[in-house]
N, C-alpha and C positions, 0 to 999 in steps of 0.2 A: 608728946611725938620730936618737935624740934631738940630734943637733948638725944636721942639718941644718935648710935653711934652708926655715919654711911656707910653705905656698899653699894657697888658696881655692879651690875649681871651683865654678866658677858654672852653672848649667846652664838655659839658657833654651827658653821652647818654638823650634818654627822658627817665622820669619819676621819683624816685626821688632817688632810693637808693642810685645810686653814681650820682648822684646830691651832698647830705649833705654835705658828707667830701672835694668837691671844695668848696663848699660855706665855710667851717669852715678855710680851709687852703688860701682860697681868703680876709676874713677877717683879720688874721691875715699878713698877708703881709698889709693889709691898715692898719690896728689899729699901728704895730707897725717898719712900712718902709714908711709910708705913699705913695705905690705906689698903681696906678690904674689900675684895674680891670672889665674886660667887660663879660658876659658871652653870648657865644650865641649860641643860643637852640637848634639843632636839635628837632622838633615832631614829631609825627605820628596819631596824635589827640587833639584836644584842650587842651591849659593849663589847670592842676589845681585849684582848688579851693590851696589848699597847697602850692603848687608853687609858685603862683604869690600872694600868703601875703608873704610866707620869702623872698622872691624875692625883694619886694614890701617895706620892710624893712632894708637894708639892707646901712649899713653907705653912702654916696652921693660918694665917690668913685669907689663904685663897682656899675654899672649899669648893663641891660640883653637886648636882645631880641630874641627873641620867632621867628625860623628861620621858611616859610613858612611849612606847613604840608605838608608829601608827602603821597602818596596813599599805601597801601601792600594789594590794593586789590585780588595781582594776588600767596602772601606769602601764604600759604598753610595755613588751623585754628588751624592745629596740629604739625608750626611750634612754633622752642624751643627757649627761650627768645636770644641764640646770633644772630640765624637768624636774630631776629626778630630787636635787635639792628643794627647790623651789616648792615644790608640795607637802615632799618633808615639814618642809616647817612653818608652811600655809594649819594642813592640818595639827602638827601639834601648840598651835598656840592660844586654844583652852587649856591646856596640859600648863601650857608658858605660862596665861593668866592668875593658875590655880598660883604657882610656885611661886608667882610676884606680888600677889597677894596675901601668904603664909610668910615672903620675905617684910615685908612692909611693916607685918605688926611687935617684930622686935628689933630693927633696923629703916633709918631714912634711904631709903634709897634713889637715888641722889642720880643715877646716866644709866638706860641700857646701851652694850653696843652691841652691836647686830654685824650678824656675819653680810657681804654686800648683799645676798639674796634671800635675805631675812625683812626686807621695805614692808611685806604686811605686817609685821610688830608694833609699822609708826602709829598705828590706831589708840593698840592697844598702851602702848605708851603715853601715849596723850590723856587714853581715860586716866590712866592712871595718875598724872602729872607727874613722868620722870623723859628726864629727855636724855631723846632719841640719838645714837650716833651710830657711825657706818664704820668698820675697818675694812679695808681695801688690803689684803694682805700682800697681794699684787705689785705690779710698775703704774707710774704716775702713767706712764701712757693708755696703761688700759683705763681707770678713772676718767680721762681726759676724754675715751671710746665711749667708757658707761653713761657719760653724762650728756653726751654728743647723738645717740641713739635717737631720742625722740626728733630733732632736729635731721637727720641723716636722712633717720627711713621717711622723709616726706620729701628726698632727693633723690628726685629721676639717676644721678647720676652714677647716688651711691647703687643702683640695682644695676648698673653697666660693668657688669665682673670682666670686663677687657682692660678698665680703670682701676689706677690707684684710688687705696682712701688717704686725706689730705686731714688729717688731724689738725688743731690748734698747735704748735710750737713739736709738734712729731715730725718724727720722721714720717712719707710717703711710705705708707702696706697695700703688696697685693690682697686683695684678695681674698686668695688663698692662704694667707695669714693670720688673718682674722677667726677661723677656726670653723670646725664643721657646723655649729649652731645656726650661723651666718649666711648657709649655701640655700638653703629656703626660706621665702618670705613666710609661709603658712605650718613652716616649723612650731612643733610646740614650746623648743628651748629658743628658737628667734622670740614668740611670742614672748617670755617670761621675762626675757633681757631687756625687752621695749615695755614691757611691764615696769621690773626696775625701775629702770633708765627712769620712770614716766614720775615716778618716788623720790625719788634722791633728795629734790628740795628738801623734804619735809626735814630730813635729818638739821638738826642741830648745828654735826660739823664731820668730816670725813679723818679719817685718824689713816693714814696712808705712811707702807712698809719700804720706806727708800728716804732718800736723804738727797741734795741740791746735787754735788759734783752730779751723780750719778745721771739724769735730768733735766739739764739747768734750765733750757728755755719750754720744755709743760710746766714742770713746776714752776716758773718766775710766771706765767700766766694762769691756773690753778689756783694760786695764790692770792693773784691780783684781786683786787675789789672790785664786783660785779653782783649790782644788786638783788638781792634774791641766792645769791646761792652761797648755800654755806660754808665756813671756814677752813684750809687745810691742815689738820696741823703734820706737822712730818717728825715720825719716830723712829726712822731706819737706821741703818740693817734691826732687826730683828731676827737674831738668827739662836743657835742652843750654844748655850755657854758651858752648859754640861751631857756631856752624850756618852755616857757609861749604857753598855745592854743591859737585858734581860739576861738573866740566869742562863733561859735555852741559848743564848747569842754568845755566850763568853767565850768559847775555845774558841767561835771564829775570829771574835776581837780580840784574845792574843795572840791568835796565830799571827794573826794580820801586823798587829802593832809590830811581833818582834820580825817577822823577814820584813817587814821598813827602816825596822832599824839595822839591817845588815845591808840597804844600797848609799848608793852617793847619794849627795844632797842632792837637790833637782832632778833624779833622774827618771822616778814615776808616772807615769798617766796612771790615772785611776780614771775607770770607766761605769756607772752606775748609772742607774738608770730609775733614779727614784721608786720609791714604795710602790707605786701601780705601774711604772714602766715594763712592759714585756717587749718582746720583737716574735717574727714568725721564724720558721727554721730553717728556711734556708739565708736571713737576714745575721740572725745568729753566727753560720760558718762562713758567709765575708766577715763577719766583723771577726772574724776569733782568724782567722787567713791572712784578716789587714793588716790585725796586730805583730800575726809572728812577719809578715812581708815589711811593716812598718822596723823591727829592729830595733826595738822601744821595749825597758823593760814597763811591766805594767800591771795595777791590783784590776780584774772586771769581777765585779757581782754577778752574778750570773743567775738567772731566775728560769724556770719551764718555758719553753715559745709559744706565745700568744696562742696557737693550736689545739696549748692543750690544758688541764685545766690545774690551775695555779696550785704552790706547788709553795704550804711557809718553809719544807725545810727539801733535804736533798737526795735523797730516799724516800718509796714511798713500799709500803711492807706489801698495798693489795694489788701495786701491779707490777715491781720488783726491777720498776726502770731507776737509775742513780742518773738522777743531774746531768750530769757531765755524758752520761750516752746523748746526750744532742747534743754534743760540738763533734767538727771534725776527726776523724781517728788517729789518736798518738798526737792529737793538739797538747792535753794536759804535758804527758810527757813528753815532748819537743821544749814544752814553755819552759819545766822546769828549771829551777833558776834566775830566770830572766821577767818569768814570768809568775802571776799568782790569782790563781781563779777560786774564788771565792762563794761559795753558797749562798745565795738570798739574801744577805745583808752586809750592811759594817755600821762602824761606829762613825757618819761619815765624815760628826762635824771634825770628831780626832783624826782620823784616816786625812782630813783638804789642812790641818796647821801642820801634819808631819813632815818634818826638815825632805823627806826624801819626796815629795810628790812633788812634781815641775808642769801638771796641768790636768786638764779634766773633760774625760769627753758626758757631757751629761745631757739629760732632757730638753736642763731650758725649763725648768721647775722654779721660780722666784726664789724658794725659800733654799735651792741648791746654790744659786749663781750668788746670793750675798753671802751665803760661807764659802763661795771661789772668795768675792769680795774683801771680807777679812781677813781674809789669812793670800789674799796673795797668787789668788792661782791663776794662768790667764786656761781657757775654753776652746774645745771644741762643741760645737754647736750644732745637737740634733734633737728636734723639735717633733714631741708626737701625738700630741695631742692638746684641748684645750688652747688656754692662750700661750704656751708654749712656743707659738711660730712668733708669734708678736714681739716674746720677751726675746728672739732668733733676731728678731733684728735691730731691739736696740741693742745687745752686746757684742753684736757683728761693726754694725753701721753706726749705730749713735757714739756707744761707750767704745769702742773698737780696742774691743778685750778677747775676741772669740774669732775662730777662722768656722765660716760655717759648714757643715756636707753637706757637699752635693748628694740628692736623692736622681738615680736613672730613669730614663725611660720604660723600664718595668716593675718601680717602685720600691728600687732596693740600691740603700750604698753601698755601691761594690766592692769590693777588697782593695784594687787599685786607689780607691777614691779616700779610704781609711787609712792607707798605707801614706797615700801624700797629707793627707791634716795633718795625720800624727805627730808626723818628723817636722812637718812645718813650724808645730806647739813648740815641741820637744827640744828641734834643730838647728832649726832656720833661722835668715837675721828677721822675717816679721813675727817670730817666735819670742823672738829679743824687744822687738816692738811690744807686742801683746806682754813681756810680763811689766816691759818699765810703766808703760800702761796703769796696769793692773797693780803693781806699787803705790801708784801715788794716789789707788781710789783704795786701797785700804791704810794708805795717813788718812786722807778724807774719812776714811769708814771712819777711826780711830778718833780724828778731833770729833765728828760729830756727837760722839756717845757719851767725849770724857765729861767733869763734871763744868756745867760754862757751855760745853756745846749745843751747834744749833736743836740737836736732837731729845739732847741732854734736857735744855731746855723746853722745849713744844712736849713733855713729860709735864714736868713739874708745872705747867700751864696748866695739864690739862686737870692733875692731881689736883691743886689745888681751887681748883674751881670747881672738882667734881666735891670735895669736901668740903666746901661752903656751900653748896647749893641748897636750897631747897625745893620752892615748888617754883616752875618756872612759865606755869599757863593761866 
């Protein structure tokens, strides 16, 4: 057994959001340290084409197994993401155990890297003498919140919704910015967050997708030696190095990049709300008219409004509805030359690296923020769900690389507000300050990732540890 090849098992949550940073981390371990990786992937639905395409394109040292699909028919239809992911992983544990035992017959499994909703697998790791680690694919600020939830839960001030939340080394956060899961103490989503928070100290370490220049005070406190707290390994920014699209999307990819080639340097603002971000019909209209009022060049990735069934394409034969029909009449025609409306998808990492891009209207998913950082693109922060509001606080008030959209009393970002923030980023004095700060962070990110940089050193430390490790209990 001792002579068998070391392998690290990685267990993401179902879906794409948390899978991508784990893949980027695995690729670095594989390419730079020749470490073998296998993904053991819980599922609550058939794997998507995007998942299988990405996973089958990885280097030979990285393999994957989709665990049998678990059923969630007893879960309420209005259950929040935290509940769905946690239950999916919990119910996948018997399949995960079987997969790890099979893997152990041919390899020396030295570490189990889990999604931060996967703490119920810690007991399995202990049973099989495998070191459990947790990947936090988001901010150090979110890691601080996760570690402090058990303490905060017992604090009466935490449940006074009129008071901001103060986390060690972090900016004060309004309660509304913590996300829907924190609105109701009796909601299953909050109970799951508390459950995981109480178990994090059982990990051998946290792998954090950030670097010190983004969140210096938070990270310094998290990395300060504290009895019983696992070490924090900073390995960010983990972002896509190659963002080629699928064959279905190649036409849009080529058209988008060709259009950008014809635009002046730094003149285009990208508007994209991520793979899961949708807007209401009314909000789409305000956004369209706001972009028009701003008189700025733009690329807007348009998806079906959230009142409709989400479409993967811009035309559905069963309804005869064209996706652009949801936009104000004449908008697409009036915008030609100055704006490009793209259906459903773009190669975001490639677009953000294009010289013509000068700003990014984003939902503040951490993957998107980090892609902006490595390309030096300032932001308009427009959070939609999950921890995105916390991220918006960080990029606007902490990192100072974004201006945040103000949502009106009617629940909409109105056209005048959209025009204001877009113009501010693209042509105002404030925009120049944001750009300057973002360029500084771009340099810091490159420094962290280059040979001998802080993140590369931390990845090397983990790789060497995992290669050498045998039994730990």
